[in-house]
N, C-alpha and C positions, 0 to 999 in steps of 0.2 A: 183935201180930208174925201173923201169917199162918199162918194151919193149911195144909195138905194132908193131905186125905184119900185115905189109899194104901188103894185093893185089891187080898189078892192080898198082903196083906204079911208075911207069912209062910215064903213058894217063898225059892227063890236070891235073882229079881228084885229079889221084892217090898221081902228083907233088903237088896240091897244101894240100893234107894231111900230108905228112914228112915234109913239112914246120911247120902244124896245130903242129903236132906233137912234135916234136923237141923247137919252142916255148912254146912248155910244159912240155920243158922240160924230155921228155920222149928219151926213144932209141927209133927207127926205125929196124926193121928189117919188109928188100923189098924184096919181090919174084919179080927174072928177069926173061925173056927168058935166057939171052945172058950177056953177061959182055958187052958186045956193049951198048943195054939196061941198063948196071949200069951207066957208061960213064954220057951217057944220063941223068939221075937221078941225078949225082951228079955237069954239069954242071948249069943244070934244081937251082937245090936248092943254090948253092956256096959254099957246102963243101961237104968233106968226114964222116966230124964228127958228133956220134953217130948215125952215118946207118950202121949197116950190111945186106950184100946181100945177096940172094940165087938163083940157078939157078935153075927155077924149068919150067914142062908147067905143067901148073891149072889143065888141064884137064883133066889130063893126074890122076887113083887115086895109082899109082904105085910111080909115083915125088911127090906127099902127102902127101902119107906117110914116101915116103923119108926124109922132108924136118922135120914132128915131127920124126922122129928116128934122126935125128942129133938132131934138141932139146935137145933129153932125153940124145942122148951119152954126149953133153955137149960139140956139136961142136957150137952150134950155140946161143945162148942167148935164153933161155926163156919165153915164150908173155906171158901179162897176158890179153891184149884184141885185140882182132879182125878188123879190118877195112878194106874190102872190094867195091874196086876200079870199075866201069862199068863191076861186075864178080856176077853170077848167086850166092851171099856168099854158099847161105845153101844147095843146092848142092855141094859147092867145101865142103865145111866143115864135108857133109852126106859121106863123100868118107872114114873118116878118125874118127877111135875112140879115144878119148882123157882117 
C-alpha cells in the first residue's frame, strides 16, 4: 500500500487531505507537533486506522532529518508521496536529501 507523508496534517486543509488520502486507499504518515495534535487529528478524521504519526518541528532541519532516518531504519513506513498543507514544502524538503 502506498503511503503519503502529510505535513501540516492537523490544520483544516491537512485534515481534509488526510481524509482524501484514506479514501484513496493509501496510508498516511502525518507529521504532528505533539500527541495532543495527533489526538485532534484522529478526532477530526474519525479513525486512527491507516494513519501513522510522527512528532516533529517541520521548521527544524534536525527534526525533519530525524523523520527521514526513522523511515530509513524501518521505524516508520516509507512514503511515496508528499503533501504539505500550509507550509513551504520546497523549503522543508530542501533540508533533507533522500
